[in-house]
PABAVEX-835555 format. One record per residue: residue in one letter; residue number from 0; z, x, y of N, C-alpha, C, CB in turn. Coordinates in steps of 0.02 Angstrom, whole numbers. Glycine has a CB too. Example, Ala and Ser with C-alpha at 12.3 -4.5 7.8 and 13.67 -1.06 7.14 Angstrom:
% residues 2
@loba:A; fiza:0; n_zz:390; n_xx:660; n_yy:-284; ca_zz:390; ca_xx:615; ca_yy:-225; c_zz:390; c_xx:660; c_yy:-165; cb_zz:452; cb_xx:565; cb_yy:-224;
@loba:S; fiza:1; n_zz:354; n_xx:642; n_yy:-112; ca_zz:357; ca_xx:684; ca_yy:-53; c_zz:394; c_xx:645; c_yy:2; cb_zz:286; cb_xx:704; cb_yy:-30;
This chain:
% residues 45
@loba:X; fiza:0; n_zz:1647; n_xx:398; n_yy:562; ca_zz:1615; ca_xx:445; ca_yy:518; c_zz:1646; c_xx:462; c_yy:470; cb_zz:1597; cb_xx:495; cb_yy:544;
@loba:X; fiza:1; n_zz:1606; n_xx:470; n_yy:404; ca_zz:1664; ca_xx:512; ca_yy:348; c_zz:1662; c_xx:597; c_yy:332; cb_zz:1651; cb_xx:477; cb_yy:267;
@loba:X; fiza:2; n_zz:1731; n_xx:604; n_yy:304; ca_zz:1706; ca_xx:663; ca_yy:284; c_zz:1671; c_xx:702; c_yy:245; cb_zz:1729; cb_xx:677; cb_yy:280;
@loba:X; fiza:3; n_zz:1634; n_xx:755; n_yy:259; ca_zz:1587; ca_xx:771; ca_yy:188; c_zz:1619; c_xx:785; c_yy:132; cb_zz:1541; cb_xx:831; cb_yy:192;
@loba:X; fiza:4; n_zz:1672; n_xx:815; n_yy:134; ca_zz:1706; ca_xx:845; ca_yy:74; c_zz:1719; c_xx:781; c_yy:32; cb_zz:1778; cb_xx:889; cb_yy:92;
@loba:X; fiza:5; n_zz:1774; n_xx:744; n_yy:49; ca_zz:1814; ca_xx:695; ca_yy:25; c_zz:1789; c_xx:628; c_yy:27; cb_zz:1870; cb_xx:697; cb_yy:56;
@loba:X; fiza:6; n_zz:1740; n_xx:615; n_yy:73; ca_zz:1717; ca_xx:552; ca_yy:86; c_zz:1750; c_xx:500; c_yy:120; cb_zz:1704; cb_xx:531; cb_yy:37;
@loba:X; fiza:7; n_zz:1821; n_xx:505; n_yy:140; ca_zz:1860; ca_xx:465; ca_yy:184; c_zz:1833; c_xx:456; c_yy:246; cb_zz:1921; cb_xx:489; cb_yy:193;
@loba:X; fiza:8; n_zz:1855; n_xx:414; n_yy:276; ca_zz:1842; ca_xx:389; ca_yy:347; c_zz:1890; c_xx:422; c_yy:378; cb_zz:1847; cb_xx:312; cb_yy:361;
@loba:X; fiza:9; n_zz:1862; n_xx:483; n_yy:442; ca_zz:1897; ca_xx:511; ca_yy:483; c_zz:1895; c_xx:469; c_yy:563; cb_zz:1872; cb_xx:583; cb_yy:479;
@loba:X; fiza:10; n_zz:1949; n_xx:458; n_yy:570; ca_zz:1962; ca_xx:434; ca_yy:636; c_zz:1981; c_xx:498; c_yy:686; cb_zz:2021; cb_xx:379; cb_yy:630;
@loba:X; fiza:11; n_zz:2012; n_xx:541; n_yy:693; ca_zz:2029; ca_xx:596; ca_yy:728; c_zz:1979; c_xx:650; c_yy:718; cb_zz:2095; cb_xx:618; cb_yy:710;
@loba:X; fiza:12; n_zz:1933; n_xx:668; n_yy:768; ca_zz:1884; ca_xx:717; ca_yy:775; c_zz:1919; c_xx:784; c_yy:794; cb_zz:1831; cb_xx:696; cb_yy:827;
@loba:X; fiza:13; n_zz:1981; n_xx:788; n_yy:780; ca_zz:2013; ca_xx:860; ca_yy:793; c_zz:1978; c_xx:921; c_yy:753; cb_zz:2094; cb_xx:859; cb_yy:769;
@loba:X; fiza:14; n_zz:1981; n_xx:893; n_yy:701; ca_zz:1947; ca_xx:950; ca_yy:645; c_zz:1878; c_xx:951; c_yy:638; cb_zz:1968; cb_xx:940; cb_yy:573;
@loba:X; fiza:15; n_zz:1852; n_xx:995; n_yy:647; ca_zz:1782; ca_xx:991; ca_yy:657; c_zz:1740; c_xx:1065; c_yy:633; cb_zz:1772; cb_xx:972; cb_yy:739;
@loba:X; fiza:16; n_zz:1685; n_xx:1074; n_yy:622; ca_zz:1652; ca_xx:1111; ca_yy:600; c_zz:1570; c_xx:1124; c_yy:627; cb_zz:1663; cb_xx:1094; cb_yy:542;
@loba:X; fiza:17; n_zz:1539; n_xx:1176; n_yy:639; ca_zz:1465; ca_xx:1163; ca_yy:667; c_zz:1435; c_xx:1204; c_yy:607; cb_zz:1443; cb_xx:1194; cb_yy:754;
@loba:X; fiza:18; n_zz:1397; n_xx:1157; n_yy:579; ca_zz:1329; ca_xx:1207; ca_yy:536; c_zz:1263; c_xx:1177; c_yy:543; cb_zz:1338; cb_xx:1214; cb_yy:446;
@loba:X; fiza:19; n_zz:1221; n_xx:1235; n_yy:551; ca_zz:1135; ca_xx:1217; ca_yy:571; c_zz:1125; c_xx:1173; c_yy:632; cb_zz:1093; cb_xx:1172; cb_yy:508;
@loba:X; fiza:20; n_zz:1190; n_xx:1173; n_yy:669; ca_zz:1176; ca_xx:1149; ca_yy:744; c_zz:1201; c_xx:1073; c_yy:745; cb_zz:1088; cb_xx:1155; cb_yy:767;
@loba:X; fiza:21; n_zz:1233; n_xx:1048; n_yy:687; ca_zz:1266; ca_xx:975; ca_yy:668; c_zz:1347; c_xx:984; c_yy:657; cb_zz:1231; cb_xx:942; cb_yy:591;
@loba:X; fiza:22; n_zz:1373; n_xx:940; n_yy:700; ca_zz:1437; ca_xx:930; ca_yy:690; c_zz:1463; c_xx:899; c_yy:629; cb_zz:1455; cb_xx:897; cb_yy:737;
@loba:X; fiza:23; n_zz:1524; n_xx:934; n_yy:612; ca_zz:1557; ca_xx:898; ca_yy:529; c_zz:1614; c_xx:895; c_yy:569; cb_zz:1564; cb_xx:950; cb_yy:437;
@loba:X; fiza:24; n_zz:1656; n_xx:827; n_yy:546; ca_zz:1726; ca_xx:830; ca_yy:558; c_zz:1769; c_xx:801; c_yy:489; cb_zz:1741; cb_xx:785; cb_yy:626;
@loba:X; fiza:25; n_zz:1823; n_xx:798; n_yy:489; ca_zz:1859; ca_xx:824; ca_yy:424; c_zz:1935; c_xx:780; c_yy:438; cb_zz:1867; cb_xx:925; cb_yy:420;
@loba:X; fiza:26; n_zz:1937; n_xx:759; n_yy:393; ca_zz:2008; ca_xx:712; ca_yy:386; c_zz:2072; c_xx:758; c_yy:375; cb_zz:2005; cb_xx:658; cb_yy:315;
@loba:X; fiza:27; n_zz:2045; n_xx:826; n_yy:354; ca_zz:2127; ca_xx:871; ca_yy:337; c_zz:2103; c_xx:939; c_yy:346; cb_zz:2168; cb_xx:863; cb_yy:245;
@loba:X; fiza:28; n_zz:2133; n_xx:993; n_yy:352; ca_zz:2136; ca_xx:1052; ca_yy:363; c_zz:2105; c_xx:1074; c_yy:304; cb_zz:2198; cb_xx:1077; cb_yy:380;
@loba:X; fiza:29; n_zz:2128; n_xx:1056; n_yy:256; ca_zz:2099; ca_xx:1086; ca_yy:168; c_zz:2035; c_xx:1061; c_yy:159; cb_zz:2145; cb_xx:1054; cb_yy:92;
@loba:X; fiza:30; n_zz:2005; n_xx:990; n_yy:189; ca_zz:1945; ca_xx:972; ca_yy:197; c_zz:1883; c_xx:1013; c_yy:224; cb_zz:1954; cb_xx:926; cb_yy:229;
@loba:X; fiza:31; n_zz:1919; n_xx:1057; n_yy:292; ca_zz:1890; ca_xx:1086; ca_yy:335; c_zz:1883; c_xx:1160; c_yy:315; cb_zz:1921; cb_xx:1073; cb_yy:392;
@loba:X; fiza:32; n_zz:1926; n_xx:1173; n_yy:258; ca_zz:1926; ca_xx:1247; ca_yy:240; c_zz:1862; c_xx:1253; c_yy:198; cb_zz:1996; cb_xx:1272; cb_yy:197;
@loba:X; fiza:33; n_zz:1873; n_xx:1214; n_yy:137; ca_zz:1817; ca_xx:1185; ca_yy:94; c_zz:1762; c_xx:1189; c_yy:103; cb_zz:1815; cb_xx:1131; cb_yy:86;
@loba:X; fiza:34; n_zz:1755; n_xx:1161; n_yy:168; ca_zz:1681; ca_xx:1139; ca_yy:192; c_zz:1650; c_xx:1231; c_yy:215; cb_zz:1688; cb_xx:1067; cb_yy:280;
@loba:X; fiza:35; n_zz:1694; n_xx:1254; n_yy:278; ca_zz:1692; ca_xx:1306; ca_yy:268; c_zz:1668; c_xx:1367; c_yy:222; cb_zz:1724; cb_xx:1301; cb_yy:274;
@loba:X; fiza:36; n_zz:1707; n_xx:1357; n_yy:183; ca_zz:1694; ca_xx:1413; ca_yy:123; c_zz:1607; c_xx:1415; c_yy:97; cb_zz:1749; cb_xx:1386; cb_yy:47;
@loba:X; fiza:37; n_zz:1605; n_xx:1346; n_yy:96; ca_zz:1513; ca_xx:1367; ca_yy:53; c_zz:1503; c_xx:1273; c_yy:98; cb_zz:1502; cb_xx:1377; cb_yy:-98;
@loba:X; fiza:38; n_zz:1457; n_xx:1283; n_yy:151; ca_zz:1442; ca_xx:1211; ca_yy:194; c_zz:1379; c_xx:1190; c_yy:168; cb_zz:1436; cb_xx:1217; cb_yy:282;
@loba:X; fiza:39; n_zz:1346; n_xx:1228; n_yy:123; ca_zz:1279; ca_xx:1197; ca_yy:104; c_zz:1272; c_xx:1162; c_yy:58; cb_zz:1235; cb_xx:1233; cb_yy:93;
@loba:X; fiza:40; n_zz:1331; n_xx:1156; n_yy:14; ca_zz:1356; ca_xx:1109; ca_yy:-36; c_zz:1358; c_xx:1036; c_yy:1; cb_zz:1431; cb_xx:1135; cb_yy:-65;
@loba:X; fiza:41; n_zz:1406; n_xx:1034; n_yy:50; ca_zz:1432; ca_xx:960; ca_yy:73; c_zz:1375; c_xx:940; c_yy:125; cb_zz:1519; cb_xx:960; cb_yy:114;
@loba:X; fiza:42; n_zz:1342; n_xx:987; n_yy:178; ca_zz:1304; ca_xx:973; ca_yy:220; c_zz:1256; c_xx:919; c_yy:223; cb_zz:1283; cb_xx:1017; cb_yy:226;
@loba:X; fiza:43; n_zz:1220; n_xx:928; n_yy:168; ca_zz:1162; ca_xx:887; ca_yy:131; c_zz:1192; c_xx:822; c_yy:107; cb_zz:1129; cb_xx:929; cb_yy:65;
@loba:X; fiza:44; n_zz:1249; n_xx:806; n_yy:93; ca_zz:1261; ca_xx:741; ca_yy:61; c_zz:1292; c_xx:677; c_yy:123; cb_zz:1322; cb_xx:759; cb_yy:-7;
């Protein structure tokens, strides 16, 4: 699965957020924080 912010391949699913009933996973805390501040921008990609 790819990080919705930076598009890197994510192997570890420890960093995740839920948005509109869908789970998103991230490669880093930084990408998760960026997503959490503006999920609408990244959720559709």
